[in-house]
C-alpha positions in Angstrom: -89.1 133.4 159.3 -90.5 134.5 163.2 -91.7 137.8 163.9 -89.4 138.3 166.3 -86.0 138.9 164.1 -84.3 142.5 164.6 -84.9 145.1 162.0 -81.9 146.2 159.5 -81.3 149.6 160.9 -81.9 148.2 164.9 -78.0 147.7 165.5 -77.2 151.1 167.1 -80.0 150.9 170.0 -79.1 147.8 170.2 -74.8 148.8 170.5 -75.7 151.6 173.0 -78.8 149.8 174.9 -81.1 152.8 174.6 -83.8 154.0 172.3 -82.4 156.7 169.8 -84.5 159.6 168.2 -84.9 159.3 164.5 -82.4 161.6 163.8 -79.6 160.5 165.8 -77.7 158.6 163.3 -77.5 162.0 161.2 -76.0 163.4 164.6 -73.6 160.7 164.9 -71.8 161.1 161.1 -72.6 165.0 161.8 -70.3 165.5 165.3 -67.8 162.3 163.4 -67.0 164.6 160.6 -67.0 167.7 162.8 -64.4 166.0 165.0 -62.4 164.7 162.1 -61.9 168.4 161.1 -61.5 169.9 164.0 -58.6 166.9 164.1 -57.4 168.0 161.0 -57.0 172.1 162.0 -55.4 171.2 165.3 -53.0 169.6 163.1 -52.2 171.6 160.6 -51.8 174.2 163.1 -49.5 171.9 164.8 -47.0 171.1 162.1 -46.9 175.0 161.4 -45.6 176.0 164.0 -43.4 173.4 164.3 -42.0 174.3 160.5 -41.0 178.0 162.2 -39.5 176.7 165.2 -42.1 177.1 167.6 -43.2 173.8 168.9 -44.8 174.8 172.4 -47.1 177.6 170.5 -48.0 175.1 168.4 -49.0 172.5 171.0 -50.8 174.9 173.1 -52.5 175.9 169.5 -53.5 172.7 169.2 -54.6 171.5 172.5 -56.6 174.7 172.1 -58.2 174.0 169.2 -59.0 170.4 170.2 -60.8 171.9 173.3 -62.6 174.4 171.9 -63.8 171.8 169.5 -64.7 169.3 171.5 -66.2 170.9 173.7 -69.2 172.2 171.1 -69.5 168.7 170.4 -69.9 167.9 174.4 -72.0 171.0 175.0 -74.6 169.4 171.6 -75.1 166.3 173.6 -76.1 167.2 176.9 -78.6 170.1 175.3 -81.1 167.7 174.9 -84.8 168.2 172.7 -83.2 170.0 169.7 -83.8 169.7 166.2 -81.6 168.0 163.6 -82.3 170.3 161.0 -80.7 173.1 163.4 -77.7 171.2 164.5 -77.0 170.6 161.0 -77.1 173.7 159.8 -74.5 174.8 162.3 -72.3 171.8 161.8 -72.2 172.8 158.1 -72.1 176.7 158.6 -69.3 176.3 160.9 -67.3 173.4 158.2 -68.0 175.7 155.3 -66.5 178.8 157.3 -63.2 177.0 158.3 -63.5 176.2 154.5 -64.2 179.4 153.3 -61.3 180.7 155.3 -58.9 178.7 153.9 -59.7 179.6 150.1 -60.1 183.4 151.6 -56.4 183.1 153.4 -54.8 181.1 150.2 -56.3 184.2 148.1 -54.4 186.8 150.6 -51.6 185.3 151.4 -49.5 186.0 148.4 -50.5 190.1 149.0 -49.1 189.5 152.8 -46.0 188.0 151.3 
């Protein structure tokens, strides 16, 4: 075996064509998970407003949620020199906030009606 074989974990720098920080894979996973949650929330809002016959409002809210969520990710990408622990704490905090607000609304929904 020659010493010039690529390492097992070296596929990401080869794919993107540059060197990355040690926590970049975790950041990519967190950004992907956050994007999936944002898309899910936006779609749920669109379906809700479509069910009450306010499709234009739902479409505007869908676009607004997507814009806000992906602008957070774009801002994260543009800010250099951040620690992965800080970013993961912020992302998981936002995700937990979305989850807890959904659970809180489910509990209060019976009282509102």
